[in-house]
MARKE-972616 format. One record per residue: z, x negated, y negated of N, C-alpha, C, O in turn; residue in one letter. Coordinates in steps of 0.05 Angstrom, whole numbers, padded with zeros to 5 digits, always signed. Each point is the difference from the previous one (the first is absolute). Example, Ala and Ser with C-alpha at 12.3 -4.5 7.8 and 13.67 -1.06 7.14 Angstrom:
BEGIN
+00156-00264+00114+00000+00018-00024+00000-00018-00024+00013-00021+00000A
-00027+00028-00021+00001-00016-00024+00014+00015-00022+00004-00010-00022S
END
This chain:
BEGIN
-01560-00179+00886+00027+00023-00004-00012+00017+00010-00025+00000-00005M
+00035+00019+00023-00005+00026+00007-00001+00022-00017+00022+00011-00004T
-00043+00001-00007-00002+00021-00020+00029+00020+00002+00009+00009+00021Q
-00001-00006-00041+00026+00017-00008-00015+00032-00005-00019+00004-00014L
+00033+00014+00028-00013+00027-00005+00004+00011-00026+00020-00006-00014P
-00042+00026+00007+00006+00010-00022+00024+00017-00007+00010+00013+00019A
+00001-00010-00045+00024+00015+00000+00001+00023-00023-00009-00003-00023I
+00020+00023+00032-00001+00022-00021+00013-00006-00025+00020-00013-00001Q
-00031+00022-00020+00012-00006-00025-00001-00026-00004+00019-00010-00012G
-00045-00010+00021-00003-00024-00007-00020-00006-00018-00020+00014+00000S
+00022-00033-00017-00028-00013-00012-00007-00021+00009+00014-00016+00012K
-00043+00013-00017-00015-00024+00000+00012-00022-00026+00007+00006-00023P
-00008-00034+00037+00005-00015-00022-00027-00013-00016-00021-00001+00013V
+00022-00007-00036-00020-00009-00012-00015-00025+00010-00025-00002-00003G
+00036-00012+00011-00008-00030+00010+00004-00004+00028-00010-00019+00012S
+00024+00037-00001+00001+00002+00033-00021+00019+00015-00004+00022-00009V
-00009-00031+00031-00007+00022+00011+00007+00034-00004+00023+00008+00002R
-00042+00007-00006+00004+00033-00003+00011+00004+00030+00015+00019+00001A
-00019-00032+00021+00012+00017+00024+00025-00009+00003+00012+00012+00018A
+00003-00032-00031+00026-00004-00001+00016+00012-00021+00009-00013-00019M
-00006+00040+00023+00012+00010-00019+00034-00004+00002+00013-00004+00021A
+00000+00005-00050+00025-00004+00005+00016+00032-00013-00015+00017-00008V
+00038-00014+00007+00014+00023-00003-00006+00001-00038-00001-00019-00017P
+00000+00037+00015-00006+00011-00025+00027-00013-00024-00006-00006-00023A
+00026+00005+00031+00025-00011-00015-00003-00030+00004+00008-00013-00019I
-00017+00002+00035-00005-00029-00003-00028-00008-00015-00003-00022-00009V
-00016+00043+00010-00026-00005-00023+00006+00001-00023-00011-00013-00018A
+00029+00028+00015+00007+00008-00031+00014-00022-00015+00000-00004-00024D
+00014-00011+00043+00017-00018-00007-00022-00028-00009+00013-00017-00013A
-00034+00011+00016-00031-00012-00007-00003-00015+00022+00013+00000+00021G
-00035-00017-00030-00023-00014+00023+00021-00017+00014+00002+00001+00025D
+00015-00017-00041+00014-00023+00010+00022+00011+00021+00007-00015+00019T
+00002+00037-00020+00018+00015+00016-00008+00012+00030+00013+00003+00021A
-00041+00005-00028-00016+00004+00023-00007-00017+00017+00001+00004+00025A
-00010-00028-00038-00011-00020+00021+00024-00014+00014-00003-00011+00022R
+00033+00013-00036+00018-00011+00014+00013+00021+00024+00011-00007+00021R
-00016+00029-00029+00003+00019+00023-00016-00008+00018+00013-00010+00018F
-00040+00009-00015-00017-00007+00021+00005-00025+00011-00003-00006+00023L
+00011-00008-00039+00011-00031+00011+00018-00002+00015-00002-00018+00017E
+00022+00033-00017+00022+00006+00014-00007+00003+00033+00009-00014+00019F
-00027+00035-00020-00010+00006+00028-00019-00027+00013-00001-00009+00023F
-00012+00002-00042-00025-00025+00009+00016-00028+00002-00009-00016+00015A
+00031+00011-00028+00009-00025+00004+00023-00001+00011+00010-00022+00006A
+00003+00043-00001+00033-00007+00007+00001+00010+00033+00018-00010+00014T
-00035+00029-00003-00002+00012+00022-00019-00008+00018-00022+00010-00006I
+00022-00029+00032-00021-00001+00012-00008+00016+00022-00022+00002+00009R
+00045+00013+00001-00009+00017+00021-00014+00029-00010+00010+00014-00017N
-00033-00007+00030-00018+00024-00014+00022+00023+00007+00004+00015-00019K
+00010-00011+00039+00014+00025-00001+00025+00000-00011+00009+00022-00008N
+00003-00041+00006+00022+00000-00021-00012+00004-00032+00011+00017-00014T
-00029-00031+00006-00015+00003-00025-00003+00031-00002+00010+00013-00018R
-00027-00002+00040-00001+00029-00008+00025+00019+00001-00002+00022-00012L
+00020-00027+00022+00024+00015+00003+00018-00005-00022+00015+00018-00008A
-00015-00039-00003+00012-00009-00031-00023+00016-00019+00010+00016-00016Y
-00030-00018+00016-00020+00015-00017+00009+00024-00001+00003+00010-00023F
+00005+00005+00044-00002+00026+00001+00030+00007-00010+00003+00018-00016R
+00011-00027+00022+00030-00001-00014+00003+00002-00028+00007+00019-00013A
-00013-00046+00004-00007-00001-00025-00015+00022-00016+00011+00012-00018V
-00036-00008+00025-00014+00024-00012+00017+00031+00006+00000+00019-00016T
+00009-00021+00035+00019+00030+00000+00018-00001-00023+00003+00018-00016D
+00010-00042+00017+00017-00001-00020-00007+00008-00028+00011+00016-00014F
-00032-00031+00008-00009+00009-00029-00016+00025-00001-00004+00010-00022F
-00005+00000+00043-00005+00032-00001+00023+00015-00009+00001+00018-00017A
+00020-00028+00034+00029+00022-00009+00006-00005-00032+00000+00018-00016W
+00004-00038+00012+00000-00009-00031-00017+00014-00016+00009+00005-00022V
-00033+00003+00026-00014+00012-00023+00001+00029+00006-00007+00016-00018E
+00014-00004+00045+00004+00023+00005+00029+00013-00021+00003+00020-00015R
+00010-00037+00020+00025-00001-00018+00005-00005-00033+00020-00001-00014H
-00050-00004+00007-00003-00009-00027+00021-00018-00016+00009+00004-00022A
-00002-00025+00042+00015-00024-00011-00006-00012-00026+00015-00004-00018I
-00042+00000+00020-00009-00011-00028-00022-00021+00003-00022+00007+00006G
+00028-00033-00012-00008-00027+00001+00008-00016+00019+00023+00002+00007E
-00042-00022+00007+00013-00014+00021+00027-00014-00007+00015-00005+00019L
-00003-00006-00052+00016-00008-00007+00023+00021+00002+00022-00010+00002V
-00025+00038-00001+00021+00013-00004+00010+00006+00032+00012+00021+00006D
-00016-00033+00005+00012+00009+00035+00025-00019+00001+00001-00022-00011I
+00015+00033+00023+00033-00004-00003+00010-00003+00030-00010+00014+00018E
+00025-00031-00015+00019+00003+00026+00006+00031+00010-00001+00007+00023P
+00009+00010-00046+00002+00026+00011-00023+00011+00011+00003+00013+00020L
-00027-00016-00029-00023+00011+00005-00001-00008+00030+00003+00017+00017H
-00008-00044-00012+00002-00012+00026+00013+00012+00020-00011+00008+00020V
+00043-00004-00026+00019+00009+00013-00007+00029+00009+00005+00004+00024A
-00014+00014-00037-00009+00027+00001-00021+00002+00020+00000+00018+00017A
-00022-00038-00019-00020+00005+00018+00013-00014+00030-00010+00011+00020Y
+00026-00029-00017+00010-00004+00022+00016+00025+00017-00002+00005+00024V
+00017+00006-00042+00016+00021+00008-00020+00022+00014+00002+00006+00023E
-00019+00003-00038-00026+00012+00006-00012-00005+00026-00003+00018+00015M
-00003-00043-00008-00016-00017+00019+00020+00012+00030-00009+00013+00019L
+00038-00021-00026+00020+00008+00023-00003+00017+00012+00002+00001+00025Q
-00010+00024-00043+00001+00032+00012-00023+00002+00019-00002+00019+00016A
-00016-00038-00019-00026+00007+00016-00006-00023+00022-00013+00007+00020S
+00021-00034-00023-00008-00017+00012+00024-00016+00015+00022+00001-00009F
-00028-00017+00036+00022-00016+00012+00014-00023-00021-00011-00004-00022A
+00031-00006+00027+00010-00022-00020-00017-00026+00001+00001-00016-00019K
-00014+00012+00038-00016-00026-00004-00026+00008-00011-00015-00019-00005P
+00007+00039+00002-00023+00010-00017+00004-00004-00029-00017-00008-00016T
+00042+00016+00011+00012+00005-00026+00002-00033-00009-00015-00011-00017V
+00036-00001+00033-00005-00032-00010-00023-00013-00004+00001-00016-00019K
-00023+00018+00033-00024-00013-00005-00011+00010-00023-00008-00017-00016Q
+00006+00045+00010-00005+00009-00025+00015-00016-00027-00011-00009-00020H
+00033+00010+00026+00015-00013-00022-00004-00030-00008+00002-00010-00022L
-00009-00002+00050-00006-00032-00003-00023+00000-00015-00003-00016-00018A
-00017+00036+00024-00023-00009-00007-00002+00007-00033-00008-00015-00018A
+00018+00038+00014+00006+00006-00034+00016-00023-00010-00005-00007-00024I
+00021-00006+00035+00021-00024-00006-00016-00020-00010+00000-00007-00024R
-00016-00002+00046-00019-00035-00003-00025+00010-00020-00010-00017-00014M
+00000+00048+00013-00016-00006-00015+00005-00001-00032-00013-00012-00016C
+00040+00030+00010+00005-00007-00029+00007-00025-00004-00005-00008-00023F
+00019-00010+00043+00006-00030+00001-00026-00007-00014-00001-00007-00024D
-00020+00008+00038-00026-00013-00009-00005+00011-00026-00004-00017-00017W
+00004+00037+00010-00003+00007-00029+00016-00010-00018-00007-00004-00023L
+00032-00001+00031+00017-00013-00015-00007-00033-00007+00000-00009-00022V
-00005-00005+00045-00008-00030-00007-00028-00001-00004-00011-00022+00000T
-00004+00044-00003-00025-00003-00016+00010+00005-00027-00018-00009-00015G
+00035+00017+00002+00003+00003-00026-00011+00033-00009-00009+00005-00022G
+00012+00013+00042-00014+00024-00006+00025+00018-00006-00003+00018-00016I
+00031-00020+00028+00019+00012-00009+00027-00024-00004-00001-00023+00007L
+00018+00032-00016+00026-00022-00004+00019+00006+00016+00018-00017-00001T
-00012+00039+00019+00020+00007+00017-00015+00013+00022-00018+00015-00005V
+00027-00021+00033-00004+00016+00020+00015+00021+00007+00022-00004+00010N
-00032+00031-00013+00018+00025-00003+00010+00006+00033+00021+00012+00004P
-00037-00022+00017+00007+00004+00028+00023-00020+00008+00015+00005+00020A
-00011-00032-00037+00020-00021+00012+00023+00012+00005+00006-00006+00024H
+00007+00017-00032+00028+00006+00003+00008+00027+00017+00023+00006+00005A
-00046+00009+00004-00002+00025+00010+00003-00005+00033-00017-00015+00011V
+00038+00025+00005+00007-00010+00027-00013+00024+00015+00001+00024-00006R
-00015-00037+00032-00014+00023+00015+00024+00006+00025+00021-00013+00004G
-00032+00037+00011+00021+00009+00011+00010-00020+00025-00015-00016+00012P
+00043+00021-00005+00009-00024+00023-00011+00013+00029-00004+00023+00006N
+00001-00044+00008-00008+00009+00029+00025-00008+00012+00019-00009-00013T
-00021+00014+00038+00032+00000+00012-00002-00030+00006+00022-00010-00002S
-00038-00005+00007+00009-00031+00005+00002-00015-00027+00015-00020-00001S
-00028+00029-00019+00010-00015-00023+00027+00013-00013+00012-00012-00017S
-00001+00039+00025+00020+00011-00012+00027-00019+00018+00020-00009-00010A
-00029+00008+00041+00024-00021+00011+00007-00027-00010+00023-00009-00001A
-00050-00003-00008+00005-00023-00012+00017-00005-00022+00013-00020-00002R
-00013+00041-00016+00014+00003-00029+00028+00005+00009+00014-00005-00019H
+00003+00015+00043+00014+00004+00002+00016-00025+00011+00025+00001+00001L
-00040-00023+00007+00011-00020+00014+00015-00024-00032+00012-00022+00005C
END
């Protein structure tokens, strides 16, 4: 696996190589959560460019969560994810916002299936409509 970049506000995980840091909010949820977080990128995303883009999207989201003092991993709610998506829409193109939301949603799905969380707070959050997807909904 291509090594993931170090991230600001991250913590090394006890049993995982220190060079592979995870966001502090994930590390604070325990070693099992940190390992599951890293496994998401190693096990589910084969393309190194996609892996890096998703890693940046997810870690940017967790950095935003920490800046807004939302609390622990289990405290993240759909409202937080929706607010983050709204914030992204002010600065990024719709396809970029959709990619970030997809990465966040998939990461939370992985944490849910691994027993780290009971629900995916990004599941119900809708991304921005692109012109082609908006036209499909009209049919």
